N, C-alpha and C positions, 0 to 999 in steps of 0.2 A: 319363639318366644319376643314380646315385643320391647320396643326400645322402652328405657323409663320416662315419661310422662317429662319431667323435667330436661332431660339433653334435647327433647326436642322445640320448647320455649325459648325464645330468645332473650338477651339476659337482661332486659328490664324486664319483662314476665317473670324469669326465674327468681330472681332477688327482689320481685312485688313486695312481699312482706318487710323487710330490710325499709324501702324504700316508702312504704308507707310509714314505717315506724319512723324515721329521719321526718319527714315531712310533719307528723303528730306535736315530736319533740320541738320542730323548729317553728311549730307554730305557739307553742306553749312557751318558749324563751321570749320568741318575740313579746308576747302578749305580758309577758313577765317584764324583760325589759325596756319596754317602748310601749308604756300604757296607752302613749297617745293614737296607737295604731287603732283601736278599739273604737277612739273619736272620731279617726280618718272614715274607718269603712261607714260608721255609722253617718257620717258627712256625706256620705256620695250613695246615699240610698235614695230610690224613686218608687214611689209607691209602696213602700216599706221593701224591697229587694234593693238588698245591696248590690253597686254596678260592677266591682271587681269582682265578687263571689258569683253575680250572675254570668260574668264574664269566664270565670273558669268552669262552670258548670255548660255550658255554650260548646266550649271547646271539648270538656269531655266527652259532650253526648252527642256531638255532631260524627264524629268518624263510624261511630258503631251503628248509627242510623242510616251514614250511607252507606252502608256495607250490608242492609236490608232489602232482600229482593222482593221489592212490592209486588211483581206479580204473581208470590204466591201467596199473600196474605189471606184471599180468599178461601184457601183451604184452611187454613185456621179458622178464618170465624166459623166454617161448616162444623167444627168440631164443639159441639155442646156440651160432651162431656170437662174439655179443659174450659171453658168459657164461668160454665156455672160453678166448678169448681173452684176457681180464683176468684166468683164474688161470694162463696159460701167463706174461704178462708182469709179473705180479706175484711169483708163489711160485717160480717156476723161474728167469727172466730176471733179474728185480729184483737178488735175491740175491748171482746168482753173479756177475753186473756189478758189483757193489759190492764184493765179496770181491776180484774181480780187480783194481780199480783200487787199493783201498786197498792189496796188497800190491808192484803195480807204482809207484805213486807217493809210499808211505809205507815200504818196506821197513825203515828204520831208524828207524821212529817207532810201537814197536808201541802204546802207550795211544793213539793218537790211531788209528793202524789198525784198532783194536778196535772204538774209537769208532763208527769210519765202517760199521764192519761190522752194529752194531747198527741204525746208522738204517738201513741196507739190507733188514734185518730185519722193521724196524716200516711196516708197508703202511697209506697213508693211509685215516684214517675220518674225519676232520674238515676241516681248511681245503680241502682238495679242492671241498667243494661252492660253495666261493666262485668259485675259477678257473672251474669247470664252469659256473655262473651266468654271470659275466662274458664271456666267450666263447659265450655262448647253446648251450652244447651243452644234450642231454638229461638234464632235469630228473629224470625218473621214473628210467631207468637210471644217473645218479650214485646214486640212491639205491636200487635193487637193488646197484650194483656194492660201495658203501660197505659194506651192511648183508653181504655177502658176506666181504668183506675182512674185516668182524668176525668172523665164524664162524672162518674160518681164521687169524686171529689168535690166538685163543684157542686152537687145537687147534694149530699148528705154529710159532708163534714157538720156545717154549722148545726141540722139537723140532731146529728150524732154526739155532737157536744152539747149540746144541751140536755139531750134524755142520759148520758152519762155524768155528768156534771151535776145535773140539779134534779130528772125525773128519778131517775135510778135511785140515788141515795138517797132521797126523800122517803122512798118505798122501803127502803131499808133501814131507816130511822138511823143514817149517817148523814157526815155536814156534806153541805151543800156547796158549790163555788158557780160562779156565772162563768160564762162564756162569750165574749161581744164579738163577732167577729163575720163580716160582710159575705157575700156571695161574689162581690166584687175583687176584693180583695183574693181569694181562691184564686179566683177566672184567674186573674193578672198573672198568678204564681203558676198556674199550669202554664199560661203561654207563654211566658217566657222562658219555662224550663222544660217543656215539652212542644210547643206547638213550634216553636223558633227553626230550633235544631231539626225536629220533624219534617218540616218544609224546607230547610237546606238540604237535609241529609236526598229526600225526594226528589228536588229539582238539579241537584250535582248527578244522579243516576240518574234521570230522564236524558240532562244535557249529555253526558258524558257518554251512554250507550249510544245514542243520535248522531253526534259527532266524530266518537272516536272506535264505538264498535264496543261489546261485552267484554271482550277477551282481552279489549284494552284497559277499561274500568276493574275488571278483578285481577287485572295481574300488574297493572302498573302502577292506576291511581292512588285506590282501596290500600297497598301495601305501604305509598308514600304517607298516606292521612294515620293510618291504623295509629302509631304509636304516639300521637298527639293527645288520644283519648287517655292512657294514663301521663300523659303530663298535667293535663285538665284536672285529673281526680288528685296529682299528687297537689298543685296549687290550688284546689278547693280546700281541701282538707287543713294547709298551711293555713288559712286564712279563718276558717273557720275555729281552730282551733286556737289562733290569737286573739278572737274578740273574747273570751274569758280564761287567757291565761293565767293572770292573774287571780279569778275567783277558783280557780280548777286548783291551781298551786295553794292556796291560803287555804283550801275545807278538803284535803285528800277524805278525811274520813265519812264528810257527806257524799264524795263522788265515788266511794265503796258502796254506800247502801244502795245508791240510784244503779250503780252496775247491776247490782245480783239480780235485781226483776229484769232487766235488760237485758243479761246473758241466758235468763229459762225463757225470756219471751222469745229470743231470733231463734235460740236452739229448738222450742217447740215450735212454732211454727214453720221453719224450714224443715224438720224429720214428719210433720204434719204434710206438708206438701211432696215431700217425696214418696213417705207412703202410698199418700193416696193417688199419687198421678201413676207408681208401680203398681195397686191395687185395681185400677180403672184401665191396667194397659196400655197408657199413653205413649209410654217407651222412652229411653231415656233423656233425650235432648227436651222434651216436652214437661219430662217429670221434674225436670232439674229445674226449667224455666217457673213453674208452679211452685215449686220450693221456694225460688229467689223472689220471688216477687211477694210471698207470701207474706216472707220473712223481711223484705226490706221494708226501709219506713223513709216519706218524707219531710227528713229532717229539716231542711229548710223552709217548709211550711209550717214546721210544729216552730219552729226557732224565732219565724217573722210574726207569728200568730201570739207566742208567748210575751213577746216581748211587745207587741201591740196592745195584750192588753192586760199584763202584768208589769211590764217596765224592764226596761234592760239589766236593772241588777235585781232581779227577782230570783227568787229558790226556782220560780217555773221555767224562768230562761235559763237559768244555770243547770236546770235536768233535762231540759232541751239540746244543749249543746253536750251532756253527757252523752247525748246518742250516740251520736257518731263515734264518738271517744269510746263506743263497746262496740258499736254496728261494724265499723272500719275491720278490725282486724276481726272479731268472729266471723264478719263472712268471707273473709280472705281465706281463713282457717276452713270454714265450709266449700270453698271451692276445691280446695285438695281432698274433702272427704267428700263432694260429690264424684270428684274423677275415681276414687277409689269405690265407691259406688256402683259405677257405671260398669266396672269389671266384675265387682264381686256379684250385685245382685241383678243386673241388667244383661251380663255378658258382652259387652261392648267396651273395646279401649276409646272412651272419649276422644283423646288426641290425637288420635292417630290419622294421618293425611287424609283426605277424600271426604267423600260421602259417607261412607259405612258409621261416619261415628256419628252422626246425625240420623243417618236413614236407619240402623240396626235398631230394631224396637224392643229389642229381648224378649227376657220369657215374658210369655199370658201376653203381649201386645196384641191390640186387634188390627191395626194398620199401623205403617211405618211413619215417621216422621219427616216432614220435605227435608229434601237434600240439601245442604247449604254449605257453601266452601268453608273449611275450618283451616288451610295452611297461611291464607294473608293474614289470619291474626298472630300468626305465629313468625312473620317474615323479620 
C-alpha cells in the first residue's frame, strides 16, 4: 500500500492551501489598511505591467521552467491529439463558456459581465505551471501548451474580444461593449510573463549541464531553486489582492455574484480537460496538463486590459481581481482532485517518486507520457 501523498510532500507543499489563504488575507488587509499601496504599485508600472508583480511572477515561473527537460519537448509537439485538444478547450470552448455563464448569471451587471468575459479570453501562460507541477503533470507538455497559448494570445485576444463583446451580443440582441487593446500590449505581457523566465530556464539548464553535468543539475541545482516558485507565488498573490483589497471588502455581495460563474467555469474546464485526456488515452500526466491549461487564466493580462480600457476603479477591473481570488483556491483544490483521479481513474500514484508517476499512462493510453523526475519538486 502506497504512502499517502501528503507524507511525501515538503512542509511548504503540504500546507500550501494555508499559505495561499494567508497570502490572500495579508493582501486584502494590506490593501484595506494601507490604501496607498495600490497607488504605489500603479506608480511602478511600465507599459501597463506592475514591476513588483512582474518580479513575483518571474520568481514564480523560473524554477519550474528551469526543471523542464527541453530535449524532450520535441516528443510533445508530435502529439497532435494533445495540441488540438488544448486549442479547442482554450480558444473555442473556454471563451464561449465564460460568455454564456456571464450573461446567464450576471444579466443585470454589465461591468462585471464584461470583466468576466475578458478573463475568459485571457488564456493562462503563467501560474498554470505551478498547479501542473504540484499535480505531477507533464512538465514538458505544460511548457509547450503555455507557449502555444502565448502565440494564440498575441494573435487572437483582440479579435475574440471584439467578437464576444461587440459582434456576438449584437447578433443575439444583447448589449454591446467595446474592447480597445493593442497587439503590442498583449505581446509585451507575453514577453514579460513567459519569454523572460522561459529563456532563463533554458539557459540555466544548458549552462548547468554543460559545466557541471546533468546529475549535478537535477540533484543539486533544481532542489535548491525549486522552493522559490512557491515563494514567488505567495508574493504575487499578496500583491494582487492588495491592489483592490478595499473594493473587495466594501462590496462582498458583488464579489459573491462574480465568484459563482468563475467557480462553474474553472470546474467545468478542468473536468472537460481531464475527461478528454482520459478518453484520448493521453495518460495521467498529459491529461492533467491538458486540464489545468484549460482551466487556468492569465489574470495578469485580464487585469491589465480591464484597467487600461475601463479604468482602475471600474467594475471590469474588480471582476479581473476577483478572478485570482477564486481561481487560486479552486485550482489548489483541483491539484488534490487530480492526484485522487490519478489513483482512481488512471491506476497510478502520481506523487510516487521516480518515472512511473509520469510515465505510467493508465487504462486506455496509447503511449506513455515522457518520463520526468518528480522527486526534486518534493525535496
